[in-house]
C-alpha positions in Angstrom: 0.0 0.0 0.0 1.4 3.4 -0.9 0.7 6.7 0.9 -1.2 9.5 -0.7 2.1 11.6 -0.7 3.9 8.9 -2.7 1.0 8.7 -5.2 1.2 12.5 -5.7 4.9 12.4 -6.1 4.6 9.6 -8.7 2.0 11.7 -10.6 4.3 14.8 -10.3 7.2 12.9 -11.9 5.0 11.5 -14.7 3.7 15.0 -15.4 7.2 16.5 -15.5 8.3 13.7 -17.9 5.4 14.6 -20.2 6.0 18.3 -19.9 2.5 18.8 -18.4 3.2 21.9 -16.3 -0.5 22.6 -15.8 -0.9 19.3 -14.1 2.3 20.0 -12.0 0.7 23.2 -10.9 -2.5 21.3 -9.8 -0.4 18.8 -7.8 1.6 21.4 -5.9 -0.2 22.9 -2.9 0.0 26.7 -2.7 1.8 26.5 0.6 4.2 23.7 -0.4 7.6 23.5 1.2 10.1 21.8 -1.1 13.4 20.5 0.1 15.9 20.2 -2.8 18.9 18.2 -1.9 22.5 18.8 -3.0 25.0 21.6 -2.8 24.2 23.8 -5.8 22.2 27.0 -6.4 18.9 25.1 -6.5 19.5 23.3 -3.2 17.7 24.2 0.0 14.1 24.9 1.1 11.7 26.5 -1.4 8.4 27.8 0.2 5.3 28.2 -1.9 4.2 27.0 -5.4 5.7 30.1 -7.1 9.2 29.4 -5.5 9.1 25.8 -6.7 8.2 26.8 -10.2 11.0 29.4 -10.1 13.4 26.6 -9.1 12.2 24.3 -11.9 12.4 27.2 -14.4 15.9 27.9 -13.2 16.8 24.3 -13.8 15.4 24.5 -17.3 17.3 27.8 -18.0 20.6 26.4 -16.6 20.3 23.3 -18.7 19.3 25.3 -21.8 16.0 23.4 -21.9 17.5 20.0 -21.6 16.5 19.4 -18.0 14.6 16.1 -17.9 13.7 13.3 -15.5 14.3 10.1 -17.4 13.5 7.4 -14.8 12.1 7.3 -11.3 13.1 4.2 -9.4 11.9 4.4 -5.8 9.7 6.9 -4.1 9.4 7.5 -0.3 7.1 9.8 1.5 7.1 11.2 5.0 5.1 13.8 6.8 2.4 15.9 5.2 
């Protein structure tokens, strides 16, 4: 049995892979808090849907439009 959060994450990744940003917007709560791992300019906590879209847009810009999620192997959810 999967949690609702994992199901939403799976749908998010599928929408990103398809380029369906309208669906991505529907999936992200207005008050989302996104924790981006790593040690780069996109890493850290992003608060609110607009901040998450700005981060994703920055990734597209930095990659000159080639940013893509090819495969998602394992998803894990915790909290709300």
